[in-house]
N, C-alpha and C positions, 0 to 999 in steps of 0.2 A: 475613452478608453481606444487602448491599441485596438490597430488592426490583427494585429496577430490573436490579440484576443478573440476577438469578431469573427474571424475566418478561418481560426484553427482551432485554439481551444473549445470554444463555446462546440462547432458540430461535434467534433470527435465527442466532449461530454455526453451530448446529448445520445449520437450511436451508439456510446458503451452503455447507456443508461437504457436505450430499449433493450440490448440484448441479455441484459440481468433483469429485468425484470419480467422475463416468465420465469426466473428462479425464486424469485423475493417468496412468493405464497409459497416453497417447500419447504416442510418439514426439518427437512434434513441441511438448511442453511448453517453456513460456517454464524459462530456466537458473534462474532462482531459484524457480522450483517446484520444481525437480530437488535443491533444497537443502534440501526439506520434508523433516524423517524420516516414515517409512510411522507411524508409533504416535502422529502429532501428533494431539490431540483435537479441535482445531479448526482451517480455515485459511480466511484469506479474501485473495483476488486480483483485485487493479486492475490493468489497462492504463490507465493514467493520461493517455499519446497518443492513445489512441482514443477514450477518455471527452472530452479535450478536444478532437480534431476533429471531434465528432460534433456532426452537426446541431443537437441541442437547446442548445449551447455558444455555438454563434452570436451571438446577443444580447452575453454576456462576451466575447468576443472582441471585437465592433463597441466596443466602451463600453471597452475597454483599447488600441483601435487611435486611440479618439478621444482619448485621456489623452495621446497623444502618445511619440516616442523616450525621452523622460526619465524617461516613469513606469518603462517597463522597464527602465533604467538601474537605478533607484532599486530596485526589485524586487529585479535584480542583485547588488549593491552591501550588500540589507540582507539578505537570505535566504540562509543555506548549508544544505543545496548551491540555487543557482542553480531556481528553482520550475518554470520552463522546459526545463528538463534532465532534468526527471523520466520515466520510460517506463514504468516500474511498481511501483508497491507490494503487497508482498506480507505477512500476519501471518499466525501462530500460535500456540495452545494446547499445549501439552505439560502432561503430568501433574505432580504435586507431587514432588519428589526423594523428600521425606521422609513419611513417612505423616500427616494434617492441617494438611502447609504448603502455602502458594499456590502454582495453576499458573504456569506460567512464559511469559511474553511474550515472543516472538522479533516483530521487525519490519522486514523486508527490502525495500532499495529500489534501483533498478534509475537508472542514469542515462546519457543520450547524450553526456555530456563527464564525461572524467575529472576528481578532485579531488583538492588536497591535500589530505595531513593535517594540517599546519599551520591548512588553512582549517576545519576541521572543530575543532579546539580551539584 
């Protein structure tokens, strides 16, 4: 196991999990958090839409506006799903299913618009 994983990623996931635990029992939690099993080792959840609309992202928003509508269309064509439709991103880690095996990582992304399966594959 690399020292970066041991010294940075594991403690970060641990503290992020601790910050989320008080909210897990909340009935108004996002739908993707409801999909996280109760025995998950670590959970990270980000509300990308709120992050994008935060005051600290104003410079980035202005930069994209200056690039013009063609830049938005190019981003929509180049990336699947369209980055501007991502609402939340959630990741969690499960204990290994086999002793000594690697942990299982799961990532969930919620979108504001539906996407066709063909577009993903």
